[in-house]
C-alpha positions in Angstrom: 168.7 -1.8 88.9 171.8 -0.7 87.0 174.7 -3.1 87.4 177.1 -0.6 85.6 178.6 2.4 87.2 176.9 5.2 85.3 178.5 8.5 84.5 176.9 11.8 83.2 178.6 14.3 81.0 179.4 17.2 83.2 180.7 19.7 80.7 180.8 20.1 76.9 184.3 19.8 75.5 183.4 19.3 71.8 180.5 18.0 69.9 182.3 14.7 69.4 183.1 14.4 73.1 179.4 14.8 74.0 178.5 12.3 71.4 180.8 9.7 72.8 179.6 10.4 76.4 175.9 10.1 75.4 176.6 7.0 73.3 178.2 5.3 76.3 175.3 6.1 78.6 172.8 5.0 76.0 174.7 1.7 75.5 174.9 0.9 79.2 171.3 1.7 79.8 170.1 -0.4 76.9 172.2 -3.4 77.9 171.1 -3.5 81.5 167.4 -3.1 80.7 165.0 -3.1 77.8 165.8 -0.5 75.2 163.4 2.3 74.5 161.5 2.0 71.3 163.6 3.4 68.5 162.3 6.0 66.1 161.8 4.8 62.6 161.5 6.4 59.2 157.8 5.6 59.3 157.3 8.3 61.9 154.1 10.2 61.1 154.0 13.5 59.2 152.2 15.0 62.2 155.1 14.0 64.6 157.7 15.3 62.2 155.9 18.6 61.8 155.7 19.0 65.6 159.5 18.4 66.0 161.3 21.8 65.4 164.6 19.9 65.0 163.5 17.3 62.4 165.5 19.1 59.8 168.7 17.9 61.6 168.1 14.4 60.3 169.2 15.7 56.8 172.0 18.0 58.0 174.4 18.7 55.1 178.0 19.4 56.1 178.7 21.3 52.9 175.5 23.4 52.9 177.1 26.8 53.5 180.2 26.2 51.4 180.8 26.7 47.7 182.8 24.3 45.5 186.1 26.0 46.5 185.4 25.7 50.3 184.5 29.3 50.8 181.4 30.3 52.8 178.9 31.1 50.1 178.2 34.8 49.7 180.7 35.8 52.4 183.9 37.8 52.0 185.8 36.9 55.1 188.0 40.0 55.0 184.8 42.0 55.9 184.9 40.3 59.3 188.7 39.6 59.7 191.4 42.2 59.2 194.7 40.6 58.4 197.9 42.7 58.8 199.8 43.6 55.7 202.8 41.7 57.1 201.4 38.4 58.4 204.8 37.4 59.8 203.8 33.7 59.4 206.4 30.9 59.6 206.2 27.1 59.7 208.3 25.0 62.0 210.3 22.0 61.0 207.8 19.9 62.9 204.9 21.3 60.9 206.7 20.6 57.7 207.6 17.0 58.5 205.6 13.8 58.2 207.3 10.5 59.1 206.6 7.0 57.9 205.5 6.3 61.5 203.0 9.1 61.4 201.5 7.7 58.2 201.4 4.2 59.5 199.8 5.3 62.8 197.1 7.3 61.0 196.3 4.3 58.7 196.1 1.9 61.6 194.0 4.3 63.8 191.6 5.7 61.2 191.4 3.2 58.3 192.3 -0.3 59.3 190.3 0.0 62.5 187.1 0.3 60.4 187.7 -3.2 58.9 188.5 -5.2 62.0 186.8 -8.5 62.6 186.2 -10.4 65.8 187.2 -13.9 66.6 185.5 -16.0 69.3 188.3 -17.6 71.4 187.3 -20.6 73.5 190.6 -22.4 74.1 192.2 -20.3 76.8 191.3 -18.7 80.2 190.0 -15.1 80.4 192.6 -12.5 81.4 192.5 -9.0 82.6 191.9 -6.7 79.6 190.0 -9.3 77.6 186.5 -8.6 76.3 184.3 -11.5 77.2 180.8 -12.4 76.3 178.8 -13.6 79.3 175.3 -14.5 80.5 174.5 -13.7 84.2 171.6 -13.9 86.6 171.8 -12.0 89.8 170.0 -12.9 93.1 169.9 -11.7 96.7 169.0 -14.2 99.4 168.2 -16.7 96.7 165.7 -14.3 94.9 166.4 -12.9 91.5 166.0 -9.1 91.2 164.9 -6.9 88.4 167.6 -5.7 86.0 170.2 -8.2 87.4 170.2 -10.5 84.4 171.5 -10.4 80.9 172.4 -12.7 78.0 175.3 -12.2 75.5 176.7 -9.2 77.4 180.1 -8.0 76.2 182.3 -6.9 79.1 185.9 -5.7 79.1 187.6 -7.1 82.2 189.3 -4.4 84.2 187.2 -1.6 82.7 185.4 -0.9 86.0 182.1 -1.0 84.2 180.5 -3.4 86.8 180.5 -3.1 90.6 183.6 -3.8 92.5 185.0 -7.4 92.3 182.6 -8.6 89.6 185.1 -8.4 86.7 188.1 -9.8 88.8 186.1 -13.0 89.5 185.8 -13.8 85.8 189.6 -13.7 85.2 191.0 -17.3 85.0 187.7 -19.0 83.9 187.5 -20.9 80.7 184.8 -20.3 78.0 181.9 -22.7 78.6 182.2 -22.5 82.4 179.3 -21.5 84.7 180.3 -20.1 88.1 179.1 -17.8 90.8 180.3 -14.2 91.1 179.9 -13.0 94.7 179.7 -9.2 95.3 178.4 -6.7 97.8 176.5 -3.7 96.6 177.9 -0.4 98.0 176.0 1.3 100.8 175.3 4.3 98.6 174.2 2.2 95.6 171.6 4.0 93.5 169.0 1.2 93.8 168.3 1.6 97.6 166.7 -1.8 97.9 170.0 -3.4 97.0 172.4 -1.0 98.8 174.7 -2.8 101.1 173.4 -6.3 100.3 175.3 -9.4 99.2 174.5 -10.7 95.8 175.3 -13.8 93.8 175.5 -13.7 90.0 175.4 -17.1 88.3 177.6 -16.4 85.3 178.4 -18.3 82.1 181.5 -17.3 80.2 180.5 -17.9 76.5 183.7 -16.8 74.8 186.5 -14.3 74.7 186.4 -11.7 71.9 189.6 -11.0 70.1 189.8 -8.1 67.5 191.7 -8.9 64.4 193.1 -6.0 62.4 193.6 -6.7 58.6 197.1 -6.4 57.1 197.7 -3.4 54.9 198.3 -4.9 51.4 197.8 -3.8 47.8 194.8 -6.1 47.7 193.2 -4.5 50.8 193.6 -1.0 49.3 192.2 -2.0 46.0 189.2 -3.9 47.5 188.2 -1.3 50.1 189.5 2.1 49.0 189.5 2.1 45.2 185.9 3.3 44.8 186.0 6.2 47.3 189.6 7.3 47.0 190.6 6.0 43.6 193.6 4.2 45.2 194.6 0.7 44.2 197.8 -0.1 46.2 199.7 0.9 49.3 202.2 3.3 47.8 199.7 6.0 46.6 197.7 5.5 49.8 200.8 6.3 51.9 201.5 9.4 49.7 197.8 10.5 50.0 197.9 10.2 53.8 201.3 12.0 54.0 200.0 14.9 52.0 196.9 15.1 54.1 198.8 15.1 57.4 201.2 17.7 56.1 198.4 20.0 55.1 196.7 19.5 58.4 199.9 20.3 60.4 200.7 23.4 58.4 197.1 24.7 58.6 196.9 24.1 62.3 200.2 25.9 63.0 199.2 28.9 60.8 195.9 29.2 62.5 197.4 29.1 65.9 199.6 32.0 65.0 196.7 34.0 63.6 194.1 33.2 66.1 196.0 34.7 69.1 195.9 38.2 67.5 192.7 38.2 65.3 189.0 38.1 66.1 185.7 38.4 64.3 184.6 42.0 63.9 180.9 42.6 64.4 178.3 39.9 64.2 179.3 36.8 62.3 177.4 35.9 59.1 174.0 34.5 60.2 174.1 31.5 57.9 177.5 30.5 59.3 176.4 30.9 62.9 173.3 28.8 62.2 175.4 26.2 60.4 177.6 25.6 63.4 174.7 25.6 65.9 173.1 22.8 63.8 176.5 21.1 63.5 176.6 20.9 67.3 173.0 19.7 67.6 173.1 17.0 65.0 174.8 14.2 66.9 172.6 14.5 70.1 169.6 14.8 67.8 170.4 11.5 66.1 170.9 9.8 69.4 167.6 11.1 70.6 165.9 9.6 67.6 167.6 6.3 68.2 166.1 6.1 71.7 162.7 7.4 70.7 163.1 10.8 72.5 162.8 14.4 71.5 166.1 16.4 71.5 165.1 18.4 74.6 164.2 15.2 76.4 167.5 13.5 75.5 169.6 16.5 76.6 167.6 16.8 79.8 168.4 13.2 80.6 172.1 14.2 80.2 172.1 17.3 82.4 171.0 20.1 80.1 167.7 22.0 80.5 167.0 22.1 76.8 168.6 22.3 73.4 168.9 26.0 73.8 170.8 25.6 77.1 173.1 23.0 75.5 173.9 25.5 72.7 174.6 28.2 75.3 177.0 25.8 77.1 178.7 25.1 73.7 178.8 28.8 72.7 182.6 29.2 73.0 183.2 26.2 70.8 180.6 27.4 68.2 182.2 30.9 68.2 185.7 29.3 67.9 184.6 27.3 64.9 183.1 30.5 63.2 186.3 32.4 63.9 188.6 29.6 62.5 186.5 29.4 59.4 186.6 33.1 58.7 190.3 33.5 59.6 191.4 30.7 57.2 189.1 32.0 54.5 190.5 35.5 54.9 194.0 34.1 54.6 193.0 32.3 51.4 191.5 35.4 50.0 194.7 37.4 50.8 
């Protein structure tokens, strides 16, 4: 029995989008039932040799690029012909980074990685809260398989559980044990529960509140000094501003070039293989996490095989190849 409303990725948008979709499915499955045995580094040599995708565990993001960021051994102008007069221009928007842009980036991409969680027990649960609960489900007084969990984190209002379950937690205090009464939909995937009334004896353990650290000189020095060589807020803001400016300008230039340019002939084989592996790496790591082969994992998420997944992703792979070669050709010029 799956208490959660499960969803399956129906299309590939980007490798990251697939990763997030598969991660959510894996998380929901594992929390409602026993998790599959996870692959470990002690996997036998025989098993590794039989896995044609084992090399993805050591995928190197810089493998095809030289120290200057060019594709090793490739002259991009052999594949991309730039006009003599590029006619490029940059808008005011591309040339502008505001203090707000910098602050939002730091909040969304740096500080979020250093958040902590407080366990709140002195107020009632409200819609939008993430709560930690134990629950035991029963139908006609009999517990049913998969209807129980301990220490489950649920965001109220997310629609993760069947209708009315989350609403009935709102207003309860941590430490309370209460009944949640629901009716399974007539088309519920577990046919033995479809249309039946169920009672979940539920204990609200605590409410989780995420605390984001304050951006201070001490925070920067403690957490960013080793990797970025930054020791206070001022150079961090300057670093982020420069990075955002570069990204905006690069994206605008590429958008102007990509509408009129395309790769001539077959793309360099090494670059094509690199982006295929790039797209396979994340699902491969998730497959290993759940003790499955890559093909098995992708089949469980709607693809016939790794080859079929790559074919579905082909336009994104080709787009990444084209972007790499156009930007390198521009740099060469």
